[in-house]
N, C-alpha and C positions, 0 to 999 in steps of 0.2 A: 472563718476557713472552711466551715462546713457549707455555708451557702455558695462561697466562691467555687468550692469543688463541684457542687451540684450544678452550677451555670456552666463552668468550663466543660465538665463531663458531658452534658447534654448537648452543648454546642459541638463538641468533637464527634459524638456518636452520630448526630443528625447529619453533620457535615460529611462524614465518611460514608454514611448510608446513601445520601444524596449523590455524591460522587460516583459511587459504584452503580447506583441506578441510572445516572445520565450516561456512563461509559459503557454499560452492558445491556441494560433492559430498554432504554428509550432509543428506538431504531432511527435516529436522526441526529444531526449536529445540533447543538443547543448553545446558546450565549449565556454564560453564567459568570457571577461575580467572583466565584472561587472555583478552580479545578485543580485539586491536588495532583490528580493523575497527569494533567498536562505539565504541571511544574516538575514531577517526578521524572517524566520522559525527557523533558528539556534538560534537566541537570544530569541524568544518568547518561544520556546520549553524548553530552559534552564530556564527561569523564571517560566514556568508552571510546570516543574518537581520539582523545588524548592518549589513552593507552594503545590503541592501534598503530598510531604514528611512531611507536617504537619498534614496531614490526617491519619485516619486508612486505613486498606487495603481495605475494601469496598469502603469506600469514595474516597480513592485514584484511584481505578480503574474507578469509575464514573466520577471524575474529569478529568483524562487522556483521557476518551472517549469523553469528550468536546472539547478537544484540536483542532481535525481536522476541524469539522464545523465552530468553532470559529475562527480559523486561516483563513479559506476561506472567512468568513464575513467580517473580518478585512481587508484583503488584498485588497478587492474592494474598499473601500474608500480610502485606502491609496494610491492606483493608481489614483483615481480621484483627490485627494489632490495634488499629485506630477504633474499632468498635469495643474491643475488650477494655481498652484504656478508658474510653469514654464511661462505659458502663460502670467500671470499677471505681471511677471518680465519684459518680452519682451514688453508689452504694456506700462508699466511705464518708461521703458528705452527710448522708442520712444517719449513719451510725455515729458520726461525730456530734451531729446536732441532738440525738437522742440520749447521748451520754450513756450508751449501752455498756454494761459490765461485760469485760473481756473483749472490747472492740478490737479487731485484728489491725495490724499495721497495714499501711498501704500496699507494700509488696505482697503480703499474704492476701489481701483482698483482690490484687491482680491475679493471683493464682486461683482464688476461689471462683472469680468471674469466668477465667479461661477454662476451667474445668467444666462449669455449667455450659460455656459456648461450644465446647466440643461434646457436651451431652454425657460427661462423666458424673456430674451432679455431686461432687464433693462439698459439704457444707459443714460448718462448725455447729457443735452442739448448742442447743437453747437458741436457735436462730429465731428472729421475730417473723411475724406473719409477713411483713413488708419485705424483709429479706428473702424469705422464700417465694414470695410472688415475683420479685425481681429475677430470681433464679430461673424460675419457670419461663419468664419472658425472654432472657439471655439464651436459654436452651432452644426456644423457638427460633429466636434470631440466627442462632448457630446453624440449625437445620435449613433454614431458608438460605443462608449464605452458601452452605454446602451444596444444595441444590442448583443454586445459581451458578457456582463454579463448574458443576457437573454439566450443565446445559452451555455455558460460555465457551469453554475450551473446543469442544467438538464443533460448535458452530463456526468458530474462527478458523479452524483448520479445513472446514469444508469450504469456506469461501477462499481460503488460500489454495486449495486444490483445483477448484475451477478457474482460478486466476492463472495458475501455472499451465492448464490444460490449452488456455488461449495463447500463451506464450510459445508453447511447443509446436502449435499448428502453424506459426510463422517461420519456423525454422527452415522447412523444405521449400518454402515459398519466396522468402526475403533474405535468407542467408543468416550467418551468425558472425558478427552482430547483425540484426535486421537492418535492412536498407530500403527505404520506400521506392527509390528508382529501380533497385534489383527485384522488388515485388511485381512493378509493372512489367519489367523486361521479361520475366520468366513466364508471366502469363501471355504475353505478345508472341513469345517464342512459338507457342503451340500453334498460332495462325500463320505464323512465318513458315513453318516447316510443313504445313498442310500441302497436300498435292492438289494440283489444278488451280489455274488462275481464273477460270471463267467465273465461278462462284466463290467470293473470297469468304474463308472460313472465319466464323465468330465464335468459335469454341472457346478460345482464350478470354475474350471479352466476357462471355457468360459465365465462365468459371470465375473470373475476378469480380463479377457482380455478385454472384452467390457467396463468395468469401467475404466481400465487404458487408453484405447483410449480416453474416455471422460475427464479423467483427464490431459492427455497430452494437449487436447485443452484448458482446463481450465487455465493450466500453460502458454500456449501461449497468452491468453487473459490476464491473470495476467501481464505478461511481458510487452505486448503492452500498457495496460492502465496505469500501474504504471511508465512506463518511460514517457509516454505522459502527466500524471498528477502525478507528485511526491507527491503531498499533500496526495493522496489516501494511501500512507503507513502509515500515521499517523492516518486514520480512523480505529478505532477498531470495532470489530465484534458486533453485537447486542446481542449475546448469550453469556453465561458464558462458561469458560473453553476452548474456541476455539478462533482461530484467523487465519488470512490468513498465517501467518509465521508458526504456529504449523501444519496447513493442509498441506503445501508444504513440511515441514520437515518430516512428516509421510510418505508422498508419496516418499520422497527420501530414507527413512529408508526402506519402503517395496520393492521399486524396486532394492535397493542395496542387500537385502537378497535374492531376487528372481534371481538377476544376478549371484550371486555366489553360491546359494544353488540348483538349479534345476539341475536334472540329464539330461534333454533334451533327454530322450530316446523314447518319444512318440511325435507324432505330435502336440497335445495339448500343451505339455510342451515346444516344440520349439516355437510354436506361442507365447505362454505366455511369453517366455524370450525375445522375439523380441519386443513385446509390452512393457515389463519392461524396456528394453534398451531405446526405444524411449521416454518413460515417464520420466526415469531418465535424460536423456540428455536435455530435455526441461525443466524440474524442476530445474536442476542445472544452466542451461543458465539464467532462471529468477533470481534465487537467487544472482548470480554473478553480473549481470548487474543492479539489484536494489540496491545492496549493494555499488556499485560505486557512486551512486546518493544520498545515505543515510548515509553511515558509513564513518567516517574521515580515520580511521585506523582499520584494522582487528586485533584481538587478536592473536598476534604471539606465545606468551607463554600462551596456553591454560590451565587455572586451572580447567576448566569444563571438565569432562570425562563422557559423557552421557552413555557409555557402558563399565563399568570397567571390568577387568578379572574375578572378582568374580562373575559376572552376566551372563557370556557367558554360563555357564552350565544350568542356569535356563532359558535362552533364547532358547537354543537347545531342552531342555525338552518341553517348552511351544510349540513349533513348531513341536513336535513329531506328526507324523501322517498327517502333512500338505503337504507332498511331498518334503520337503526340507531336504537336508543333509548338515548341516553346522558343523558338529561335527570334521571334519578333520582339522589339523593344516593349510594346504595351503589354505582352504576356510576361516578361520578366518583371515589369512594375507590378503587375496584378499578384505575381507570385511573392514579391517582396510585402506587399500589403497583407497578404494571407499569413506569411511568416511572423509578421509584427503581431498578429492576433494570438499566437500560442507560443513562440518561441521564448519570450520572457519569462512564462510561467513553467515550461519544462526545464529551462537553465536555472531558475530558482530552485525547483524540486532537486535537480541533480547536485546543486551546490550543497543544498541542506541535508540530503541523504547520501551524498559521496557516491553517486552513481554516474556512470558514463553514458553520454548521448550518443545515438548511432550516427554515422556519417552519412552524407548525402549521395556519396559514391562509394561503392564497396572497395577494400583494399584489393590490391593486385594479387596478393597470396590468400585471399581468403578462402576458406572452406566451412561448409557447414558442421554443425556439432554431430550430426548423425553420421557424417563421413570420418570424423575423427575417431570415433570408437571402432569403425572397421579397419582403418589404418593401424590402430594400436594392437588390435588382435592379429592382424597380418604380420606385423613386425615381432610380436611375441612368438607366433607360430614358426617364423623362419629362423629366429635365434634358438628356438628349441630343437 
């Protein structure tokens, strides 16, 4: 029993320490034969989704929004428990083999190890040199674990804050929920309302070009942060009708339209086409890599068609005057090819995370989130 306890305790402590190291310290995704954290998130997510299905739509969204922070808080004590149990098994195994007089029971050994782990340092009288040495090692591990937690949580929320900033920037540019066609139309509206026809304004194209450059960087930061800290994929946005998935999907839709619809006859159009290509490549890279660590299997037979053939005419009419010519059959075919490159991944992520994908056309009664706040304040004022 003593040898078995030492072997099992050593394995448990090492596996727990390695799992925490991979999840928190190592800044890249790794392939491992065992990932306790991954199994924990999978099981806890399934239980949380089953619980949320008992609630209404509004309550369900609030409950799902609690999952990410709650899973993070639960994971930290589970790591600590694994380390304490592993070290306690090792200590109990050594005491059993040594036939030490007054050897404590295993629950008492767990209590002694936990006291050392949190640096209280409670030890029984007459402890051997090996017991005291293991107590010092346990205290050092506890201090290191505490420092790890102190550094992990702020870093996680800094990445979350940067992600939310990019989501909010799309609100006034693409609506709520964000829509790729609406993003193009609003920027083209600047040029269409410009005075004078002698020299066509390119302010809207230039503004969209600058925004796509910022969006490309946001996609790169999203890819880096969500691969380093996969828990962030479950963190929902603080605002209604938007999410990180709807934002990056709207960017993919908009850049796909620009790639196939721009005529590229002017310098501004060629520059915008290049920016659209770079943003599309980075956004697709992000959704593909994030789906590898989040989605078990992609929807091969997709039942969802976000842009049916019956809406193609409406989309072409909606973008009329925006400088895009998507009415030709070969351009619709090119758009379908681009959609097949990313839509299976975003649909798989939406299904796994219970998030909604943005529409290709904005709803008729759509309004931005920033407008909702003003309307609510006005209604409250007039009621008062």
